[in-house]
C-alpha positions as a Markdown table, in Angstrom:
| # | Residue | x | y | z |
|---|---|---|---|---|
| 1 | Met | 5.9 | 17.1 | 6.5 |
| 2 | Lys | 6.7 | 13.4 | 6.2 |
| 3 | Ile | 6.8 | 11.3 | 3.0 |
| 4 | Lys | 6.7 | 7.6 | 3.3 |
| 5 | Tyr | 6.9 | 5.0 | 0.5 |
| 6 | Phe | 5.9 | 1.4 | 1.3 |
| 7 | Gln | 7.6 | -0.7 | -1.3 |
| 8 | Asp | 5.8 | -4.0 | -0.4 |
| 9 | Thr | 2.4 | -2.5 | -1.1 |
| 10 | Asp | 3.5 | 0.3 | -3.6 |
| 11 | Thr | 1.8 | 2.9 | -1.3 |
| 12 | Leu | 2.9 | 6.5 | -1.0 |
| 13 | His | 1.8 | 8.5 | 2.1 |
| 14 | Ile | 2.3 | 12.2 | 2.4 |
| 15 | Glu | 1.7 | 13.6 | 5.9 |
| 16 | Phe | 1.3 | 17.4 | 6.0 |
| 17 | Thr | 0.6 | 17.6 | 9.8 |
| 18 | Asp | 0.4 | 15.2 | 12.7 |
| 19 | Ala | -3.1 | 16.5 | 13.7 |
| 20 | Asp | -5.7 | 14.0 | 14.7 |
| 21 | Ile | -7.6 | 12.6 | 11.6 |
| 22 | Phe | -11.3 | 13.3 | 11.8 |
| 23 | Glu | -12.3 | 11.8 | 8.5 |
| 24 | Thr | -10.7 | 10.0 | 5.5 |
| 25 | Lys | -12.3 | 10.7 | 2.1 |
| 26 | Asp | -11.9 | 8.4 | -0.9 |
| 27 | Leu | -11.0 | 10.6 | -3.8 |
| 28 | Asp | -11.1 | 7.5 | -6.1 |
| 29 | Glu | -10.4 | 3.8 | -5.5 |
| 30 | Asn | -6.7 | 4.4 | -5.0 |
| 31 | Met | -6.4 | 7.8 | -3.4 |
| 32 | Leu | -7.4 | 8.8 | 0.2 |
| 33 | Leu | -7.5 | 12.2 | 1.8 |
| 34 | Asp | -7.1 | 12.6 | 5.6 |
| 35 | Ile | -9.0 | 15.6 | 7.1 |
| 36 | Asp | -8.8 | 17.0 | 10.6 |
| 37 | Ala | -11.8 | 18.3 | 12.6 |
| 38 | Asn | -11.4 | 21.8 | 11.1 |
| 39 | Gly | -11.5 | 20.6 | 7.5 |
| 40 | Asn | -7.7 | 20.9 | 7.0 |
| 41 | Ile | -5.8 | 18.4 | 4.9 |
| 42 | Cys | -3.6 | 16.2 | 7.1 |
| 43 | Gly | -2.4 | 13.7 | 4.6 |
| 44 | Ile | -2.8 | 11.9 | 1.2 |
| 45 | Thr | -2.4 | 8.2 | 0.6 |
| 46 | Leu | -1.8 | 7.0 | -2.9 |
| 47 | Glu | -2.1 | 3.3 | -3.8 |
| 48 | His | -0.3 | 1.8 | -6.8 |
| 49 | Ala | 2.0 | 4.8 | -6.6 |
| 50 | Lys | 4.4 | 3.7 | -9.3 |
| 51 | Gln | 1.6 | 3.6 | -11.9 |
| 52 | Arg | 0.2 | 7.0 | -10.8 |
| 53 | Ala | 3.3 | 9.1 | -10.0 |
| 54 | Asp | 6.8 | 9.5 | -11.5 |
| 55 | Phe | 8.7 | 7.1 | -9.3 |
| 56 | Pro | 11.5 | 7.0 | -8.2 |
| 57 | His | 12.1 | 10.6 | -9.2 |
| 58 | Phe | 11.5 | 13.0 | -6.4 |
| 59 | Ser | 12.7 | 16.6 | -5.8 |
| 60 | Phe | 12.1 | 19.2 | -3.1 |
| 61 | Glu | 12.7 | 22.9 | -3.5 |
| 62 | Gln | 12.1 | 25.6 | -1.0 |
| 63 | Ile | 11.7 | 29.0 | -2.5 |
| 64 | Ala | 12.8 | 32.0 | -0.3 |
| 65 | Ala | 10.1 | 34.7 | 0.3 |
């Protein structure tokens, strides 16, 4: 998984897998969902990220099984 924030455009992109994108769906005017040929989510793009998410706060936690 890769998370990229583009400060110049205030865009956040979360890539779950590097599979080829088959389709990009508009969830609303500022959120895009990338889908592969099997219908799996490849990534999410969020425009105006600072307004829509709690930036710059970010945490990651992996829970053991």
